[in-house]
Backbone as JSON, one array per atom type, in Angstrom:
{
  "sequence": "MKGAEFQFERILTIFTAIDMSSNRFEGEIPEIVGKLSSLQVLNFSHNNLIGHIPSSIGNLTQLESLDVSSNKLTGHIPPQLTALGFLEVLNLSENRLVGPIPMGKQFNTFPNDSYIGNPGLCGFPLSKTCGIPNEAPPSHDEKADSESVFEWKAALMGYGSGLVFGISAAYIMLTLGRPFWLVKMVEEATYKLKTYLTTRARARARARGPRNL",
  "N": [[32.35, -6.44, -18.03], [32.13, -7.66, -15.65], [33.47, -8.86, -12.6], [35.26, -6.88, -12.23], [36.01, -3.76, -10.63], [34.34, -0.73, -10.64], [33.92, 2.8, -10.49], [31.44, 5.01, -11.09], [30.87, 8.32, -11.95], [28.7, 9.32, -13.21], [25.93, 7.91, -15.04], [26.49, 6.57, -18.15], [24.93, 7.25, -21.2], [25.58, 5.9, -23.44], [25.9, 3.23, -23.06], [25.41, -0.07, -24.18], [24.77, -2.48, -23.12], [23.73, -3.74, -20.02], [24.33, -5.68, -17.31], [23.25, -6.82, -14.41], [22.75, -9.1, -13.04], [22.15, -11.85, -10.71], [22.93, -10.91, -8.12], [22.62, -9.25, -4.96], [20.81, -7.24, -4.99], [18.46, -4.87, -3.82], [15.27, -3.15, -3.45], [13.65, -0.87, -5.8], [13.42, -0.94, -9.41], [14.86, 1.76, -10.98], [13.13, 4.53, -12.52], [14.68, 6.07, -14.17], [16.17, 4.47, -15.75], [15.04, 4.32, -18.18], [16.16, 6.3, -19.7], [18.46, 5.46, -20.89], [19.17, 5.44, -23.79], [20.59, 4.03, -25.75], [20.62, 1.43, -25.05], [20.73, -2.08, -25.47], [20.72, -4.54, -24.26], [19.39, -5.56, -21.21], [19.66, -6.68, -18.01], [18.41, -7.68, -15.04], [18.07, -9.9, -13.54], [17.56, -12.5, -10.98], [17.77, -11.24, -8.38], [16.72, -9.3, -5.56], [14.67, -7.54, -6.18], [11.94, -5.26, -5.92], [8.59, -3.86, -6.29], [7.17, -2.17, -9.19], [7.52, -2.94, -12.71], [9.27, -0.56, -14.46], [7.53, 1.75, -16.49], [8.95, 3.34, -18.14], [10.83, 1.85, -19.43], [9.8, 1.26, -21.84], [10.71, 3.27, -23.47], [13.12, 2.54, -24.44], [14.01, 2.09, -27.3], [15.85, 0.64, -28.75], [16.19, -1.72, -27.5], [16.9, -5.16, -27.23], [16.96, -7.37, -25.61], [15.45, -8.25, -22.58], [15.59, -9.02, -19.25], [14.23, -9.68, -16.27], [13.81, -11.64, -14.49], [13.14, -13.89, -11.68], [12.83, -12.25, -9.35], [11.1, -10.07, -7.09], [9.04, -8.67, -8.22], [6.09, -6.75, -8.67], [2.63, -5.97, -9.6], [1.24, -4.86, -12.8], [2.21, -5.82, -16.16], [3.78, -3.34, -17.95], [1.99, -1.76, -20.54], [3.41, -0.18, -22.26], [5.67, -1.52, -23.02], [5.13, -2.91, -25.3], [5.87, -1.33, -27.36], [8.45, -1.85, -27.99], [10.01, -2.61, -30.6], [12.24, -4.1, -31.43], [12.67, -6.07, -29.64], [13.74, -9.23, -28.78], [14.24, -11.14, -26.86], [12.58, -11.94, -23.93], [12.16, -12.13, -20.51], [10.23, -12.54, -17.86], [9.76, -14.2, -15.82], [9.06, -15.98, -12.7], [8.22, -14.01, -10.74], [5.97, -11.72, -9.16], [3.92, -10.83, -10.72], [0.83, -9.56, -12.05], [-2.41, -9.64, -13.74], [-3.54, -9.0, -17.19], [-1.56, -10.12, -19.99], [0.13, -7.89, -22.08], [-0.7, -7.25, -25.53], [0.55, -7.25, -28.88], [2.84, -6.4, -31.49], [6.08, -7.5, -30.78], [5.32, -8.86, -28.5], [3.49, -10.72, -29.23], [4.89, -12.91, -29.93], [6.35, -14.16, -27.93], [7.09, -17.03, -25.85], [5.45, -19.29, -23.44], [7.36, -19.65, -21.43], [8.4, -17.19, -20.88], [6.83, -16.08, -18.95], [6.28, -17.79, -16.83], [5.74, -18.83, -13.41], [4.4, -16.68, -12.41], [1.62, -16.55, -10.98], [-0.54, -14.81, -11.08], [-0.79, -13.76, -13.62], [-2.44, -13.59, -16.83], [-3.91, -14.53, -20.0], [-2.92, -14.64, -23.54], [0.39, -15.91, -24.11], [-0.45, -17.82, -22.28], [-2.35, -20.51, -20.78], [-4.3, -19.72, -19.08], [-7.12, -17.81, -19.09], [-8.21, -14.39, -19.17], [-10.82, -13.59, -18.95], [-13.89, -11.63, -18.9], [-13.33, -8.21, -18.64], [-13.75, -6.4, -15.59], [-16.47, -4.23, -15.25], [-16.64, -0.68, -14.77], [-17.69, 0.54, -11.6], [-21.09, 1.6, -11.09], [-22.01, 5.06, -11.21], [-23.15, 7.53, -8.78], [-25.38, 8.86, -9.82], [-26.14, 7.06, -11.82], [-26.88, 4.89, -10.27], [-29.05, 5.99, -8.95], [-30.76, 6.5, -11.1], [-31.21, 3.89, -11.93], [-32.54, 2.85, -9.71], [-34.78, 4.43, -9.81], [-35.95, 3.61, -12.21], [-36.5, 0.98, -11.49], [-38.42, 1.43, -9.5], [-40.48, 2.54, -11.03], [-41.08, 0.37, -12.67], [-41.98, -1.43, -10.74], [-44.2, -0.06, -9.85], [-45.77, 0.01, -12.19], [-46.21, -2.72, -12.54], [-47.69, -3.22, -10.26], [-49.95, -1.56, -10.66], [-50.82, -2.7, -13.03], [-51.54, -5.28, -12.22], [-53.57, -4.57, -10.48], [-55.34, -3.46, -12.31], [-56.11, -5.66, -13.89], [-57.34, -7.19, -11.9], [-59.4, -5.45, -11.23], [-60.91, -5.31, -13.6], [-61.78, -7.95, -13.74], [-63.32, -8.06, -11.43], [-65.28, -6.18, -12.1], [-66.55, -7.48, -14.18], [-67.65, -9.63, -12.79], [-69.4, -8.25, -11.12], [-71.19, -7.13, -12.97], [-72.26, -9.43, -13.93], [-73.39, -10.73, -11.71], [-74.93, -8.8, -10.55], [-74.05, -6.33, -9.13], [-72.68, -6.78, -6.39], [-72.25, -5.17, -3.46], [-70.41, -5.55, -1.38], [-68.23, -6.66, -2.62], [-67.43, -4.6, -4.29], [-66.62, -2.68, -2.42], [-64.46, -4.03, -1.26], [-62.64, -4.23, -3.39], [-62.1, -1.51, -3.86], [-60.85, -0.79, -1.44], [-58.55, -2.44, -1.51], [-57.25, -1.47, -3.79], [-56.68, 1.18, -3.01], [-54.94, 0.74, -0.82], [-52.79, -0.46, -2.16], [-51.89, 1.6, -3.88], [-51.15, 3.5, -1.96], [-49.07, 2.18, -0.61], [-47.07, 1.88, -2.64], [-46.56, 4.56, -3.28], [-45.58, 5.57, -0.83], [-43.27, 4.0, -0.53], [-41.74, 4.83, -2.74], [-41.27, 7.52, -2.07], [-39.77, 7.19, 0.27], [-37.43, 5.99, -0.73], [-36.5, 8.09, -2.31], [-35.92, 10.04, -0.34], [-33.88, 8.71, 1.02], [-31.84, 8.67, -0.86], [-31.23, 11.33, -1.1], [-30.63, 14.76, -2.18], [-29.93, 15.04, -5.66], [-26.89, 15.63, -7.45], [-26.42, 18.07, -9.89]],
  "CA": [[32.74, -5.63, -16.89], [31.99, -8.44, -14.42], [34.73, -9.24, -11.99], [36.09, -5.69, -12.05], [35.38, -2.74, -9.81], [34.34, 0.58, -11.29], [33.15, 3.84, -9.84], [30.93, 5.93, -12.11], [30.34, 9.59, -11.47], [27.38, 9.42, -13.83], [25.63, 6.78, -15.92], [26.65, 6.93, -19.55], [23.81, 6.82, -22.04], [26.09, 5.15, -24.6], [25.96, 1.81, -22.76], [24.52, -0.91, -24.98], [24.42, -3.66, -22.33], [23.89, -3.67, -18.56], [24.02, -6.98, -16.71], [23.39, -6.77, -12.95], [22.09, -10.32, -12.57], [22.75, -12.72, -9.69], [23.51, -10.17, -7.01], [21.68, -9.16, -3.85], [20.23, -5.91, -5.07], [17.12, -4.7, -3.28], [14.64, -1.9, -3.86], [12.92, -0.83, -7.06], [14.14, -0.57, -10.62], [14.61, 3.2, -11.14], [12.53, 4.98, -13.78], [15.7, 6.74, -14.98], [16.77, 3.5, -16.67], [14.45, 4.57, -19.49], [16.93, 7.31, -20.43], [19.64, 4.84, -21.51], [18.58, 5.28, -25.12], [21.36, 3.13, -26.61], [20.64, 0.1, -24.44], [20.23, -3.21, -26.24], [20.58, -5.67, -23.34], [19.19, -5.16, -19.83], [19.48, -7.91, -17.21], [18.34, -7.49, -13.59], [17.54, -11.17, -13.01], [18.13, -13.15, -9.8], [18.05, -10.32, -7.3], [15.58, -9.16, -4.64], [14.02, -6.29, -6.57], [10.51, -5.2, -5.64], [7.91, -2.78, -6.99], [6.66, -2.37, -10.54], [8.41, -2.78, -13.86], [9.1, 0.84, -14.9], [6.98, 1.94, -17.83], [9.94, 4.07, -18.93], [11.6, 0.9, -20.25], [9.23, 1.34, -23.18], [11.43, 4.28, -24.25], [14.39, 1.97, -24.93], [13.59, 1.58, -28.61], [16.88, -0.25, -29.32], [16.34, -2.88, -26.62], [16.7, -6.46, -27.86], [16.84, -8.4, -24.58], [15.07, -7.76, -21.26], [15.48, -10.14, -18.31], [14.06, -9.27, -14.87], [13.28, -12.84, -13.86], [13.59, -14.3, -10.34], [12.83, -11.16, -8.4], [9.83, -9.98, -6.37], [8.34, -7.58, -8.87], [4.63, -6.84, -8.55], [1.87, -5.11, -10.49], [0.98, -5.27, -14.18], [3.24, -5.62, -17.18], [3.44, -2.06, -18.59], [1.67, -1.89, -21.97], [4.41, 0.57, -23.04], [6.71, -2.43, -23.5], [4.78, -3.41, -26.64], [6.49, -0.44, -28.35], [9.83, -2.3, -28.24], [9.93, -3.37, -31.85], [13.42, -4.94, -31.66], [12.81, -7.0, -28.52], [13.77, -10.62, -29.2], [14.28, -11.98, -25.67], [11.87, -11.37, -22.79], [12.03, -13.09, -19.4], [9.62, -11.94, -16.68], [9.34, -15.34, -15.0], [9.37, -16.06, -11.27], [7.96, -12.78, -10.02], [4.61, -11.68, -8.59], [3.17, -9.98, -11.64], [-0.6, -9.89, -12.16], [-3.16, -8.99, -14.8], [-3.4, -9.52, -18.56], [-0.32, -9.9, -20.72], [-0.13, -6.99, -23.21], [-0.63, -7.83, -26.87], [1.02, -6.35, -29.93], [4.21, -6.48, -31.98], [6.91, -8.62, -30.33], [4.67, -9.6, -27.42], [2.71, -11.83, -29.81], [5.81, -13.99, -30.32], [7.07, -14.75, -26.79], [6.48, -18.28, -25.38], [5.02, -19.39, -22.03], [8.5, -19.59, -20.52], [8.7, -15.79, -20.54], [5.93, -15.61, -17.9], [6.0, -18.81, -15.81], [6.06, -18.43, -12.04], [3.57, -15.52, -12.05], [0.25, -17.11, -10.98], [-1.55, -13.79, -11.29], [-0.85, -13.35, -15.02], [-3.4, -14.31, -17.66], [-3.93, -14.13, -21.4], [-1.97, -15.28, -24.47], [0.26, -17.29, -24.57], [-0.78, -18.71, -21.18], [-3.63, -21.2, -20.91], [-5.24, -19.05, -18.2], [-7.76, -16.67, -19.73], [-8.51, -13.28, -18.26], [-12.25, -13.4, -18.83], [-14.42, -10.33, -19.25], [-12.88, -7.2, -17.67], [-14.79, -5.85, -14.72], [-16.94, -2.9, -15.61], [-16.52, 0.33, -13.72], [-18.9, 0.6, -10.77], [-21.99, 2.68, -11.52], [-21.93, 6.3, -10.45], [-24.3, 7.78, -7.91], [-26.53, 9.18, -10.66], [-26.59, 5.85, -12.49], [-27.6, 4.09, -9.28], [-30.34, 6.63, -8.7], [-31.61, 6.26, -12.27], [-31.59, 2.48, -11.91], [-33.55, 2.66, -8.68], [-36.01, 5.07, -10.27], [-36.55, 2.7, -13.19], [-37.06, -0.16, -10.75], [-39.65, 1.86, -8.84], [-41.54, 2.68, -12.02], [-41.48, -0.98, -13.07], [-42.78, -2.01, -9.66], [-45.49, 0.61, -9.84], [-46.54, -0.45, -13.34], [-46.64, -4.09, -12.27], [-48.76, -3.17, -9.27], [-51.16, -1.03, -11.28], [-51.3, -3.67, -14.01], [-52.24, -6.34, -11.49], [-54.82, -4.01, -9.99], [-56.25, -3.29, -13.43], [-56.66, -6.97, -14.22], [-58.26, -7.57, -10.83], [-60.57, -4.6, -11.31], [-61.74, -5.75, -14.74], [-62.42, -9.21, -13.35], [-64.37, -7.75, -10.45], [-66.38, -5.51, -12.81], [-67.3, -8.51, -14.92], [-68.45, -10.38, -11.82], [-70.49, -7.39, -10.65], [-72.2, -7.03, -14.01], [-72.91, -10.74, -14.09], [-74.15, -11.12, -10.53], [-75.82, -7.74, -10.1], [-73.45, -5.36, -8.24], [-72.53, -7.09, -4.96], [-71.54, -4.0, -2.91], [-69.29, -5.97, -0.54], [-67.07, -6.87, -3.5], [-67.0, -3.28, -4.73], [-65.89, -2.07, -1.32], [-63.19, -4.74, -1.07], [-61.75, -3.84, -4.49], [-61.67, -0.13, -3.63], [-59.88, -0.77, -0.33], [-57.3, -3.07, -1.95], [-56.58, -0.56, -4.72], [-56.19, 2.31, -2.23], [-53.78, 0.28, -0.04], [-51.68, -0.7, -3.08], [-51.36, 2.89, -4.31], [-50.51, 4.14, -0.81], [-47.82, 1.47, -0.34], [-46.09, 2.19, -3.69], [-46.18, 5.97, -3.14], [-44.75, 5.7, 0.38], [-41.97, 3.36, -0.79], [-40.99, 5.69, -3.66], [-40.82, 8.7, -1.34], [-38.71, 6.77, 1.2], [-36.19, 5.81, -1.5], [-36.02, 9.42, -2.72], [-35.31, 10.69, 0.83], [-32.64, 8.0, 1.35], [-30.81, 9.05, -1.82], [-30.87, 12.73, -0.89], [-30.67, 15.57, -3.41], [-28.98, 14.63, -6.69], [-26.06, 16.7, -7.97], [-26.64, 18.35, -11.31]],
  "C": [[32.6, -6.4, -15.59], [33.37, -8.83, -13.9], [35.65, -8.06, -11.76], [35.29, -4.65, -11.27], [35.51, -1.39, -10.49], [33.54, 1.55, -10.44], [32.76, 4.86, -10.9], [30.42, 7.2, -11.44], [28.97, 9.87, -12.06], [27.18, 8.21, -14.75], [25.69, 7.24, -17.36], [25.48, 6.4, -20.37], [24.27, 6.01, -23.25], [26.22, 3.66, -24.31], [24.98, 1.06, -23.65], [24.1, -2.15, -24.22], [24.7, -3.39, -20.86], [23.42, -5.0, -17.99], [24.32, -6.89, -15.21], [22.76, -8.0, -12.32], [22.88, -11.01, -11.47], [23.55, -11.94, -8.65], [22.52, -10.2, -5.84], [21.04, -7.78, -3.81], [18.8, -5.93, -4.54], [16.56, -3.36, -3.74], [13.97, -2.02, -5.21], [13.84, -0.52, -8.23], [13.85, 0.91, -10.89], [14.03, 3.55, -12.51], [13.59, 5.55, -14.73], [16.37, 5.79, -15.97], [16.21, 3.71, -18.08], [15.17, 5.63, -20.3], [18.17, 6.75, -21.1], [19.26, 4.45, -22.94], [19.32, 4.31, -26.03], [21.33, 1.68, -26.14], [20.01, -0.96, -25.34], [19.98, -4.45, -25.36], [20.45, -5.13, -21.92], [18.83, -6.39, -19.01], [19.57, -7.56, -15.72], [17.93, -8.78, -12.89], [18.27, -11.65, -11.76], [18.67, -12.15, -8.78], [16.85, -10.32, -6.35], [14.84, -7.86, -4.91], [12.52, -6.38, -6.33], [9.89, -4.06, -6.47], [7.5, -3.17, -8.39], [7.79, -2.35, -11.56], [8.23, -1.36, -14.39], [8.55, 0.93, -16.31], [7.97, 2.66, -18.73], [10.81, 3.14, -19.77], [11.06, 0.88, -21.68], [9.9, 2.39, -24.06], [12.71, 3.74, -24.86], [14.14, 1.29, -26.28], [14.61, 0.64, -29.26], [16.99, -1.57, -28.55], [15.99, -4.18, -27.35], [16.5, -7.57, -26.84], [16.53, -7.76, -23.23], [14.84, -8.95, -20.34], [15.4, -9.57, -16.89], [13.51, -10.45, -14.07], [13.85, -13.06, -12.47], [13.84, -13.1, -9.43], [11.51, -11.19, -7.63], [9.0, -8.82, -6.91], [6.84, -7.82, -8.84], [3.97, -5.94, -9.59], [1.7, -5.7, -11.88], [2.22, -5.12, -15.05], [2.89, -4.34, -17.92], [3.12, -2.26, -20.07], [2.65, -1.12, -22.85], [5.49, -0.34, -23.61], [6.4, -2.98, -24.88], [5.37, -2.52, -27.73], [7.91, -0.86, -28.7], [9.86, -3.22, -29.45], [11.1, -4.29, -32.12], [13.59, -6.01, -30.58], [12.68, -8.44, -29.01], [13.72, -11.58, -28.01], [13.58, -11.25, -24.53], [11.72, -12.44, -21.73], [11.53, -12.34, -18.17], [9.24, -13.0, -15.67], [9.76, -15.2, -13.54], [9.34, -14.7, -10.58], [6.57, -12.85, -9.41], [3.72, -10.77, -9.42], [1.73, -10.47, -11.76], [-1.2, -9.21, -13.38], [-2.9, -9.58, -16.17], [-2.04, -9.2, -19.16], [-0.61, -8.99, -21.91], [0.03, -7.71, -24.54], [-0.13, -6.77, -27.85], [2.49, -6.53, -30.22], [4.93, -7.71, -31.43], [6.23, -9.45, -29.25], [3.8, -10.74, -27.95], [3.58, -13.03, -30.14], [6.47, -14.7, -29.14], [6.33, -15.99, -26.26], [6.06, -18.21, -23.92], [6.17, -19.18, -21.06], [8.83, -18.15, -20.1], [7.91, -15.32, -19.32], [5.7, -16.6, -16.76], [6.43, -18.31, -14.42], [5.38, -17.15, -11.61], [2.11, -15.97, -12.07], [-0.83, -16.09, -11.29], [-1.67, -13.31, -12.73], [-1.88, -14.18, -15.78], [-3.32, -13.78, -19.08], [-2.87, -14.84, -22.22], [-0.54, -14.92, -24.09], [-0.1, -18.29, -23.46], [-2.14, -19.36, -21.41], [-4.7, -20.55, -20.04], [-5.81, -17.82, -18.88], [-8.12, -15.61, -18.7], [-10.0, -13.07, -18.06], [-12.64, -12.01, -19.23], [-13.95, -9.31, -18.21], [-14.05, -6.68, -16.86], [-15.18, -4.45, -15.18], [-16.78, -1.94, -14.44], [-17.81, 0.37, -12.91], [-19.77, 1.76, -11.18], [-21.85, 3.89, -10.63], [-23.19, 6.48, -9.61], [-25.55, 8.05, -8.74], [-27.06, 7.95, -11.37], [-27.36, 4.95, -11.55], [-28.99, 4.66, -9.05], [-31.29, 6.39, -9.86], [-32.1, 4.82, -12.29], [-32.69, 2.22, -10.89], [-34.88, 3.28, -9.11], [-36.73, 4.2, -11.29], [-37.2, 1.52, -12.51], [-38.38, 0.21, -10.09], [-40.8, 1.98, -9.84], [-42.03, 1.31, -12.5], [-42.37, -1.62, -12.02], [-44.17, -1.4, -9.63], [-46.38, 0.13, -10.98], [-47.05, -1.86, -13.13], [-47.81, -4.1, -11.3], [-50.06, -2.66, -9.87], [-51.73, -1.99, -12.32], [-52.08, -4.79, -13.35], [-53.58, -5.84, -10.97], [-55.85, -3.83, -11.09], [-56.92, -4.61, -13.82], [-57.69, -7.4, -13.18], [-59.55, -6.75, -10.9], [-61.5, -4.99, -12.44], [-62.49, -7.02, -14.4], [-63.57, -8.95, -12.39], [-65.56, -7.08, -11.13], [-67.24, -6.51, -13.57], [-68.21, -9.3, -13.98], [-69.64, -9.56, -11.35], [-71.6, -7.27, -11.7], [-72.97, -8.34, -14.16], [-73.83, -11.05, -12.93], [-75.04, -10.01, -9.99], [-75.28, -6.9, -8.99], [-73.45, -5.78, -6.76], [-71.66, -6.02, -4.31], [-70.38, -4.4, -2.02], [-68.03, -6.18, -1.37], [-66.51, -5.54, -4.0], [-66.16, -2.62, -3.65], [-64.52, -2.72, -1.11], [-62.18, -4.34, -2.14], [-61.22, -2.42, -4.28], [-60.64, -0.05, -2.52], [-58.53, -1.35, -0.76], [-56.52, -2.14, -2.88], [-55.97, 0.62, -3.99], [-54.93, 1.92, -1.45], [-52.57, 0.08, -0.95], [-51.04, 0.61, -3.53], [-50.62, 3.58, -3.17], [-49.15, 3.51, -0.52], [-46.74, 1.86, -1.35], [-45.63, 3.64, -3.58], [-45.26, 6.19, -1.95], [-43.36, 5.14, 0.15], [-41.11, 4.23, -1.71], [-40.46, 6.92, -2.95], [-39.69, 8.36, -0.38], [-37.39, 6.58, 0.48], [-35.62, 7.15, -1.93], [-35.35, 10.14, -1.56], [-33.97, 10.05, 1.17], [-31.5, 8.4, 0.41], [-30.34, 10.47, -1.59], [-30.93, 13.48, -2.2], [-29.6, 15.13, -4.39], [-28.21, 15.84, -7.22], [-26.31, 16.87, -9.45], [-25.32, 18.68, -11.95]]
}
């Protein structure tokens, strides 16, 4: 149909091939393209298209060739595309795609050339690994629980140190005959340590505010 001029009142779902490559099209690829259920070839390459690759393309179960290379597409590769069991040709190169390349079915067979020119992509078959996915940030309650555990650990460490010091002092007192200056010093140090830990725990509790149940 290239080289000829047509005016369509509606898009026919019986099309098996659409080639709109090497034009000056701008804007986003419409989601409605996923309703062309008979489509086997879809080519939007070498335009100025932006936005995401529509996840609705995963509905084109008859699709054998998908080429959206040399555009300005952004975002992740939709994992829905792994459902395209007949896909033999995939070209997503020279865009601005990011994130891991989906795995499964036909996506395990495509070479590096399908993804070159997208520095933000990672994973097989590229040499750039994605690493360990970032864990979700802890919730408010998880942060509060973590801080509470930290406070208890700090308190136990403080009391443990005080216990060791107290036992040592008791041994010295029994050995040397109850030097009262040492007894007084140990009592003052223990009192200050307990007061400091209690004050710090209360300050953290006030800073967090009431916890939602």
